[in-house]
C-alpha positions in Angstrom: 0.0 0.0 0.0 1.3 3.5 -0.9 2.6 5.3 2.2 0.4 8.3 1.8 -2.7 6.2 1.3 -1.8 4.1 4.3 -1.4 7.2 6.5 -4.8 8.6 5.3 -6.5 5.3 6.0 -5.1 5.2 9.5 -6.4 8.7 10.2 -9.8 7.7 8.8 -9.9 4.7 11.0 -9.5 6.9 14.1 -12.7 8.8 13.3 -11.4 11.7 11.2 -13.8 10.7 8.4 -17.3 10.5 9.9 -18.6 8.7 6.8 -16.4 5.6 7.4 -18.7 2.6 8.0 -18.5 1.4 11.6 -17.9 -2.2 10.5 -14.6 -1.1 9.0 -13.4 0.0 12.4 -14.3 -3.2 14.2 -12.2 -6.5 14.2 -13.9 -9.7 15.2 -12.1 -11.8 17.8 -12.9 -15.5 17.4 -11.8 -18.6 19.2 -10.4 -21.8 17.7 -13.9 -22.9 17.0 -14.6 -19.7 15.0 -17.0 -18.5 17.7 -16.9 -14.7 18.3 -15.7 -14.0 21.8 -15.0 -10.3 21.5 -14.0 -7.4 19.3 -11.2 -4.9 18.7 -12.4 -1.3 18.2 -10.2 1.6 17.1 -9.5 4.1 19.8 -10.9 7.4 18.5 -11.7 10.9 19.5 -15.0 9.9 21.1 -13.2 7.6 23.4 -11.0 10.4 24.6 -14.2 12.0 26.1 -15.3 8.8 27.8 -14.3 9.0 31.4 -14.7 5.2 32.0 -12.3 4.4 29.1 -9.8 7.0 30.2 -9.9 5.6 33.8 -9.3 2.1 32.5 -6.5 3.0 30.2 -4.8 4.9 33.1 -5.3 2.1 35.6 -4.1 -0.6 33.2 -0.9 1.3 32.4 -0.1 1.9 36.0 -0.7 -1.7 36.9 1.8 -2.8 34.1 4.2 0.1 34.3 7.3 -2.2 34.4 6.4 -3.5 30.9 6.7 -0.1 29.2 9.8 1.6 27.8 8.7 4.9 29.3 7.7 4.5 33.0 5.8 7.0 35.0 2.7 7.5 37.1 -0.2 7.9 34.6 -3.1 10.2 35.4 -6.5 10.5 33.6 -5.5 14.0 32.4 -2.2 12.8 30.9 -3.9 9.8 29.3 -6.5 12.0 27.7 -3.9 14.5 26.5 -1.8 11.6 25.0 -4.7 10.3 23.0 -5.8 13.7 21.6 -2.3 15.2 20.9 -0.2 12.1 20.2 -2.0 8.8 19.4 -4.8 10.2 17.2 -2.8 12.5 14.9 0.0 10.0 14.4 0.1 8.5 10.9 2.4 5.6 12.0 0.4 4.1 14.9 -3.0 2.9 15.8 -4.5 1.6 19.1 -7.5 -0.7 19.6 -9.6 -1.3 22.7 -10.0 -5.0 23.3 -13.6 -5.8 24.2 -15.3 -8.9 25.6 -18.4 -10.4 24.1 -20.6 -8.0 26.0 -18.7 -5.0 24.6 -16.8 -4.0 27.8 -13.2 -2.8 27.4 -10.9 -5.3 29.0 -7.5 -4.3 27.5 -5.7 -2.6 24.6 -3.5 -3.6 21.7 -2.0 -1.7 18.8 0.6 -1.1 16.1 3.4 1.4 16.0 6.2 2.4 13.6 3.9 1.6 10.7 5.3 1.9 7.2 4.0 0.7 3.9 5.8 -2.6 4.3 6.3 -3.2 8.1 4.8 -2.6 11.5 5.6 -3.2 15.1 3.1 -4.9 17.5 2.7 -2.6 20.5 0.7 -2.0 23.7 -0.6 -5.6 24.1 -2.2 -5.4 27.5 -5.1 -7.2 29.3 -6.3 -5.1 32.1 -9.4 -6.9 33.4 -9.8 -10.6 34.4 -11.5 -12.9 32.0 -12.8 -16.5 32.2 -11.9 -17.3 28.6 -8.5 -18.9 28.5 -6.2 -17.6 25.7 -8.4 -14.6 25.0 -5.4 -12.2 24.3 -3.8 -14.7 22.0 -7.0 -14.8 19.9 -7.2 -11.0 20.0 -3.5 -10.7 18.9 -4.1 -13.1 16.1 -7.1 -11.1 14.9 -5.0 -7.9 14.8 -2.2 -9.7 12.9 -4.7 -11.0 10.3 -6.2 -7.5 9.9 -2.7 -6.0 9.5 -1.8 -8.4 6.7 -5.2 -8.4 4.9 -6.4 -4.9 5.4 -3.1 -2.9 5.4 -1.2 -5.3 3.2 1.7 -5.5 5.8 3.3 -8.8 6.4 6.6 -7.8 8.1 5.6 -7.5 11.7 8.0 -7.5 14.7 7.9 -6.5 18.4 10.2 -5.7 21.3 9.8 -7.1 24.8 11.9 -7.3 27.9 13.6 -10.7 28.1 12.3 -11.4 31.6 8.6 -11.0 30.5 8.1 -14.7 29.9 4.4 -14.5 30.0 4.3 -12.1 27.1 7.0 -14.0 25.2 4.9 -17.2 25.4 1.9 -15.4 24.1 3.8 -14.0 21.2 5.3 -17.4 20.4 1.8 -18.9 20.5 0.6 -16.6 17.7 3.7 -17.1 15.4 6.5 -14.9 16.6 10.0 -16.3 17.1 12.8 -14.9 19.3 15.5 -12.9 17.5 18.3 -10.7 18.6 18.6 -9.2 22.0 20.6 -6.3 23.3 21.3 -4.5 26.6 19.3 -1.5 27.7 20.0 1.9 29.2 17.8 3.6 31.8 17.6 7.4 31.9 15.8 9.4 34.5 14.1 12.5 33.0 11.8 14.7 35.1 10.8 11.8 37.2 10.3 9.4 34.3 12.4 6.4 33.5 13.2 6.2 29.8 14.5 2.8 28.6 16.3 2.4 25.3 18.4 -0.2 23.6 22.1 0.2 24.4 23.3 -1.2 21.1 25.5 -3.7 23.0 24.9 -7.3 24.1 23.3 -7.6 27.6 25.5 -8.7 30.4 25.0 -12.2 31.8 21.9 -12.2 34.1 20.9 -8.7 33.0 17.5 -8.0 31.5 17.7 -7.5 27.8 15.5 -6.0 25.1 14.4 -8.9 22.9 13.2 -8.5 19.3 10.7 -11.0 18.0 9.6 -11.5 14.4 6.5 -13.0 12.9 7.4 -16.3 11.3 3.9 -17.6 10.3 1.3 -15.9 8.2 -2.2 -16.8 6.8 
């Protein structure tokens, strides 16, 4: 897909174009028996005005702070500002709310660093308890299929801390394989911890930044 067309489509999906059919902004999440168990819905401008969604996004991030590469105490005001001023205008990222069968938001998942040929899986997070085993694996698989079939992108990777075995097992279950890892640097800026790749191998026993690449596709 042409880069300019891709960027325009991402903005349309976020609600910039009010004439875009709602069905184009909803991804069905189905289990191994092809039964619909939930949906992914594009986070849009309307969501930024929904106090319940803002509260959940804030609470989920704080509960999983150690999994992010920028670590700080999130607030509803900061979450709302990030959506409006950063997430929505960006032409290289998109975020979805993960919803259960009843339509309640239970997590989020997205893509970042999107180009015409590649994308990075990002913000995979389940914030609420669920009785359905493997729900987030099904949600991730649904997004990966959408990325390949709707955006025409087949080169998909991700980055995860090497000690986050729970996340790594989920990614392996949906077709990712472990790739190169490298050490990390931590920088404290105005009370925030910014984590970045060091460009060097991790020391033995040290947490590394692991890259994973999608190795299976349908």
